[in-house]
C-alpha positions in Angstrom: 0.0 0.0 0.0 1.4 3.3 -1.0 1.3 5.1 2.3 4.5 3.2 3.3 6.3 4.6 0.3 5.2 8.1 1.1 7.0 8.3 4.4 10.2 6.8 3.2 10.4 9.3 0.4 10.3 12.1 2.9 12.9 10.8 5.3 15.1 8.3 3.6 16.5 10.4 0.8 19.8 9.2 -0.6 19.1 5.5 -1.1 16.2 6.2 -3.4 18.5 7.5 -6.1 19.9 3.9 -6.5 16.7 2.6 -8.0 16.7 4.6 -11.3 19.5 3.3 -13.5 18.4 -0.2 -14.3 16.3 0.8 -17.4 18.2 3.7 -18.9 19.1 2.0 -22.2 18.5 -1.1 -24.3 15.6 -2.6 -26.2 12.1 -2.9 -24.8 11.0 -6.4 -23.6 8.5 -8.2 -25.8 5.6 -7.7 -23.4 6.1 -4.0 -22.9 4.4 -0.9 -24.4 6.9 1.6 -25.7 5.7 5.0 -24.7 8.7 6.8 -26.2 12.0 5.9 -27.8 14.8 7.8 -29.5 13.4 11.1 -28.4 10.0 10.5 -30.1 6.7 10.1 -28.2 4.6 7.2 -29.5 1.7 8.0 -27.2 -0.5 11.0 -26.4 -1.9 12.0 -23.0 -5.6 12.3 -23.2 -8.2 13.5 -20.6 -11.9 14.3 -20.9 -12.8 17.9 -21.8 -15.2 18.0 -18.9 -12.7 17.0 -16.2 -11.8 19.2 -13.3 -8.8 21.5 -13.0 -7.2 18.8 -10.7 -7.4 16.1 -13.4 -6.3 18.6 -16.1 -3.2 19.5 -14.1 -2.5 15.8 -13.5 -2.4 15.2 -17.3 -0.3 18.3 -18.0 2.2 17.5 -15.3 2.5 14.0 -16.5 3.4 15.3 -19.9 6.0 17.6 -18.5 7.7 14.9 -16.5 7.6 12.3 -19.3 9.2 14.9 -21.6 12.0 15.3 -19.2 12.4 11.5 -18.6 12.4 10.5 -22.2 13.7 13.5 -24.1 10.5 13.3 -26.2 7.6 15.7 -26.5 4.3 14.3 -25.4 1.1 15.9 -26.7 -1.6 16.5 -24.0 -5.1 16.6 -25.6 -8.8 16.4 -24.9 -9.4 15.1 -28.5 -10.5 11.5 -28.3 -10.1 11.0 -32.1 -6.3 11.3 -32.1 -5.1 8.1 -33.8 -2.0 7.5 -31.6 -2.3 5.1 -28.6 -3.2 7.0 -25.4 -2.3 7.4 -21.7 -5.8 8.2 -20.5 -6.1 10.3 -17.3 -9.3 10.4 -15.2 -12.6 8.6 -15.3 -14.9 11.2 -16.9 -14.2 10.4 -20.6 -15.6 7.9 -23.1 -12.5 5.8 -23.2 -12.3 5.1 -19.5 -16.0 4.5 -19.3 -15.6 1.8 -21.9 -13.4 -0.1 -19.6 -15.3 0.7 -16.4 -15.7 -3.0 -15.6 -12.0 -3.5 -15.6 -11.3 -0.3 -13.7 -13.9 -1.4 -11.0 -14.2 2.0 -9.3 -16.2 0.4 -6.5 -13.0 -1.3 -5.4 -11.1 2.0 -5.1 -11.1 3.4 -1.6 -10.7 7.1 -0.6 -7.9 8.7 -2.7 -6.8 5.3 -4.1 -6.5 4.7 -7.8 -5.9 2.0 -10.5 -3.3 1.9 -13.2 -4.5 -0.4 -16.0 -3.1 -1.3 -19.5 -5.7 -2.6 -22.0 -5.4 -3.0 -25.8 -2.3 -0.9 -26.0 -3.6 2.0 -24.0 -2.8 3.1 -20.4 -5.5 4.2 -18.0 -4.9 6.1 -14.7 -7.9 7.0 -12.6 -9.2 7.3 -9.1 -12.7 7.3 -7.8 -12.1 10.9 -6.9 -9.9 13.5 -8.6 -7.2 13.4 -5.9 -6.9 9.7 -6.5 -6.3 10.4 -10.2 -3.6 12.9 -9.3 -2.0 10.4 -7.0 -2.2 7.7 -9.7 -0.1 9.9 -12.0 2.4 10.6 -9.2 2.6 6.9 -8.3 3.3 6.1 -12.0 6.1 8.6 -12.1 7.6 7.6 -8.8 7.2 3.8 -8.6 7.2 2.9 -12.3 9.6 5.5 -13.7 11.8 6.5 -10.8 11.0 10.2 -10.4 11.6 11.0 -6.7 10.6 14.3 -5.1 13.2 14.4 -2.4 12.7 18.0 -1.2 10.7 21.0 -2.3 13.7 22.2 -4.4 15.3 18.9 -5.5 13.8 16.1 -7.7 15.6 13.1 -9.0 14.6 12.5 -12.6 16.0 9.5 -14.5 16.7 9.3 -18.3 14.8 6.3 -19.8 15.2 5.3 -23.4 13.0 3.5 -24.3 10.3 4.6 -21.9 8.2 1.5 -21.4 5.5 0.0 -19.3 4.3 -3.6 -19.1 1.4 -4.5 -21.4 -0.5 -6.3 -18.6 -0.7 -3.9 -15.7 -3.6 -3.9 -13.3 -2.4 -2.1 -10.3 -5.0 -1.2 -7.6 -3.6 1.1 -4.8 -5.7 1.8 -1.8 -4.3 3.9 1.1 -3.3 1.9 4.2 -4.0 5.0 6.3 -6.7 7.4 4.9 -5.4 10.6 6.4 -1.6 11.3 6.1 0.2 14.5 7.0 3.7 15.5 7.9 3.9 18.8 9.7 7.4 20.2 8.9 8.8 23.3 7.2 9.5 21.5 3.9 5.9 20.1 3.7 4.6 23.7 3.7 5.3 23.3 0.0 2.0 22.0 -1.3 3.4 20.5 -4.5 6.0 18.6 -2.4 3.3 17.3 -0.1 1.0 16.2 -3.0 3.8 14.6 -5.0 4.5 12.4 -2.0 0.8 11.6 -1.6 0.5 13.4 1.8 -3.2 14.3 1.7 -3.6 16.0 5.1 -4.2 19.7 5.6 -5.0 20.1 9.2 -5.7 23.8 9.1 -6.4 25.7 12.2 -3.1 26.3 14.1 -1.0 24.3 11.6 -1.7 25.3 8.0 -4.0 28.3 8.2 -1.3 30.6 6.9 -1.0 28.9 3.5 -2.7 29.5 0.2 -2.7 26.6 -2.2 -2.5 26.6 -6.0 -6.0 25.8 -7.3 -4.8 22.9 -9.5 -3.7 20.9 -6.5 -6.0 22.3 -3.9 -7.5 18.9 -2.9 -7.1 17.6 0.6 -8.6 14.9 2.7 -11.7 15.6 4.8 -11.3 12.3 6.7 -9.2 13.7 9.6 -9.3 16.5 12.2 -9.7 20.0 11.0 -7.9 22.5 13.1 -7.4 22.2 16.8 -9.8 23.4 19.4 -8.6 23.1 23.0 -11.1 22.9 25.8 -10.6 26.3 27.3 -10.7 28.0 23.9 -14.4 27.2 23.4 -15.7 26.7 27.0 -16.3 29.7 29.1 -14.0 30.6 31.9 -16.6 30.0 34.5 -16.3 26.3 33.7 -12.5 26.1 33.9 -11.4 23.7 36.6 -8.0 22.4 37.8 -6.1 23.4 34.6 -8.8 22.0 32.3 -12.6 22.3 32.4 -15.6 20.9 34.4 -15.8 17.9 32.2 -18.9 16.2 33.7 -21.0 19.3 33.8 -23.9 19.1 31.3 -23.7 22.8 30.7 -20.1 22.5 29.5 -21.1 19.8 27.1 -24.0 21.7 25.7 -21.8 24.8 25.2 -19.2 22.8 23.4 -21.8 21.1 21.2 -23.4 24.5 20.3 -19.9 25.7 19.3 -19.3 22.8 16.9 -22.9 23.0 15.5 -22.4 26.7 14.8 -19.0 26.1 13.3 -20.2 23.3 11.0 -23.0 25.5 9.8 -20.6 28.3 8.9 -17.6 26.3 7.5 -19.4 24.7 4.6 -17.2 21.6 4.8 -17.5 18.2 6.4 -17.9 18.7 10.2 -14.7 16.9 11.3 -13.0 18.7 14.3 -10.4 18.1 16.9 -11.3 18.8 20.6 -8.6 18.1 23.0 -7.4 19.1 26.5 -4.9 21.8 27.3 -1.2 20.9 27.1 -0.8 20.8 30.9 -1.8 18.7 33.9 -5.3 18.4 35.4 -6.5 18.5 39.0 -9.9 17.1 38.3 -13.1 18.0 40.1 -14.8 15.4 42.3 -17.3 14.2 39.6 -14.6 13.7 37.0 -12.4 11.8 39.4 -15.2 9.6 40.5 -16.0 8.7 36.9 -12.3 8.0 36.3 -12.2 5.7 39.4 -15.2 3.8 38.0 -13.3 3.1 34.8 -9.8 1.9 35.8 -8.7 5.0 37.6 -7.5 6.8 34.5 -8.4 10.4 33.6 -9.0 9.5 29.9 -12.4 8.1 31.0 -14.2 11.4 31.7 -12.7 12.9 28.6 -13.9 10.1 26.4 -17.3 10.3 27.9 -17.6 14.1 27.4 -16.3 14.1 23.8 -18.7 11.2 22.9 -21.6 13.1 24.5 -20.7 16.3 22.5 -20.3 14.3 19.3 -23.8 12.7 19.8 -25.3 16.2 20.3 -23.7 17.6 17.2 -24.7 14.5 15.1 -28.4 15.2 16.0 -28.0 18.3 13.7 -25.1 17.0 11.4 -25.3 13.2 11.3 -21.9 13.0 9.5 -20.1 14.9 12.2 -16.9 13.5 13.7 -14.7 14.6 16.6 -11.3 13.6 17.7 -9.6 14.0 21.1 -6.1 13.4 22.3 -4.7 10.5 24.4 -1.8 12.5 25.6 0.3 12.7 28.9 -2.2 12.1 31.7 -5.0 10.9 29.3 -2.7 8.5 27.4 -3.9 5.3 29.1 -7.2 3.9 27.9 -10.2 3.5 30.3 -11.7 0.3 31.4 -15.3 -0.8 30.7 -15.9 1.8 28.0 -16.2 1.7 24.2 -15.7 4.6 21.8 -18.0 5.1 18.8 -16.4 5.1 15.3 -17.2 8.8 14.9 -14.9 9.8 17.8 -11.3 9.4 16.9 -8.7 8.9 19.7 -5.5 10.5 18.5 -2.7 8.8 20.4 0.3 11.0 21.2 3.1 8.9 22.7 5.2 11.9 24.0 6.9 9.8 26.7 8.1 7.1 24.3 11.7 6.1 23.8 11.8 7.2 20.1 14.9 5.1 19.4 12.7 2.0 19.5 9.4 1.1 18.0 6.2 1.6 20.0 5.7 -2.2 19.8 8.9 -2.8 21.7 7.6 -4.5 24.9 10.8 -3.8 26.8 11.8 -0.2 25.9 8.2 1.0 25.3 6.2 -1.4 27.4 3.7 1.3 28.7 3.3 2.7 25.2 2.7 -0.7 23.7 0.1 -1.5 26.4 -1.7 1.8 25.8 -1.9 1.2 22.0 -3.3 -2.3 22.6 -5.8 -1.0 25.1 -7.1 1.7 22.7 -7.2 -0.8 19.8 -9.5 -3.0 21.9 -12.1 -0.2 22.5 -11.9 2.3 19.7 -12.5 1.5 16.0 -11.2 4.9 14.9 -7.6 5.7 16.0 -5.0 8.3 14.9 -1.5 8.9 15.9 0.3 12.2 16.6 3.8 11.0 16.0 7.0 12.8 16.9 9.7 13.2 14.3 11.6 16.2 15.6 14.6 16.6 18.0 13.1 18.7 20.7 16.5 19.3 22.3 17.7 21.1 19.2 15.4 21.4 16.1 18.4 21.8 13.8 19.7 18.4 14.7 18.2 15.3 13.2 16.2 12.8 15.3 18.0 9.5 14.8 14.9 7.3 14.8 14.4 6.4 11.1 14.4 2.6 11.7 11.9 2.9 14.6 9.8 5.4 12.6 9.5 3.1 9.6 8.6 0.1 11.9 5.9 2.2 13.6 4.3 3.3 10.3 4.2 -0.2 9.0 2.5 -1.2 12.3 -0.1 1.5 11.9 -0.7 0.7 8.3 -1.5 -2.9 9.2 -4.2 -2.0 11.6 -7.8 -1.4 10.4 -8.4 0.9 13.4 -5.8 3.5 12.3 -7.3 6.2 10.2 -4.9 9.1 10.6 -1.1 9.7 10.7 0.1 13.1 11.7 3.9 13.4 12.1 5.2 16.5 14.0 8.5 17.3 12.4 10.7 20.4 12.7 8.1 22.8 11.4 9.9 26.0 12.7 13.1 25.6 10.8 
């Protein structure tokens, strides 16, 4: 699944340049389609005239990169009658519709896509436009060796002939639906999209950015912004460093805030609602509820956020909320379950980042907490840490552990969101 490739592109830079030289010269294999050879393009790039700006950009960008890879000049057209064989981009055109059974769009999830070769043509399409964009980037990256290693450096191989197998049927669905790295280099929207990082958390993280319209397509399947308790709950309800969690008036006030926000935003109501980044001296009711559920303070938090989400869903049935499992709320409660419309975003700030979270010796408490949340919550995210907090200019030497962690998350159906906090200030 392509999410695993995404993260390695961002953090394991030099070794990727080793994959590009194996097809730089020689004759095409018998079972390959020759897209270009000797500086001549044998295919045109075609997309439907009624496609969106996103799909149009995918087709145009594919042409630009193929020109550079092959030394040929690829025509990009909306004219279906062109006689040359075609690389067909997107689903809204007569050619793709004619092979809809083979494309099987019902099998494509989220911003996944399929790359298909049939009768000498190449088809690239997702169920949604962002999937088509990612299909083009996947073809360039995985098939042809174009690697976007930083916002200002891309490795581009020279391939002559430029070929693709004649029997490709490549379905790629994301292992983790929402993927975002929060770092200074990923402020570059093209870099983020090239590496199939579809997250745009907004709020405190990306609100200062304007995006080019041709790639301004981001996932709505993860938290939007960040709302801390005390930002939306009146000061009269602040208690012990947090809020009066079990008070029905607090919950009603928070629900009213999210209902109002959903009505004004004009987007899918998917919001974060988490405690302040400090300790909590809970009130008696909150402590009593925690004591009834394993003695952990995550219990009253989960109860409150679930109650608020239920109230919001009475008005907006598709509404989702997330809340953090972080510091004193990190351990899961006992005798509770979490509905799938409440995401628990696990933030293992106390981990030994030199070792995977699944290490039962170095990270025993972290591993236990992950397993506990997995047992009670069908929708989980992770707020990962990929920065050296002692000195942001120094690297964090945890690449092996980070890769192992991401493979672990990608293999779990419960995990819906990956947010990696990098060195976003430098």
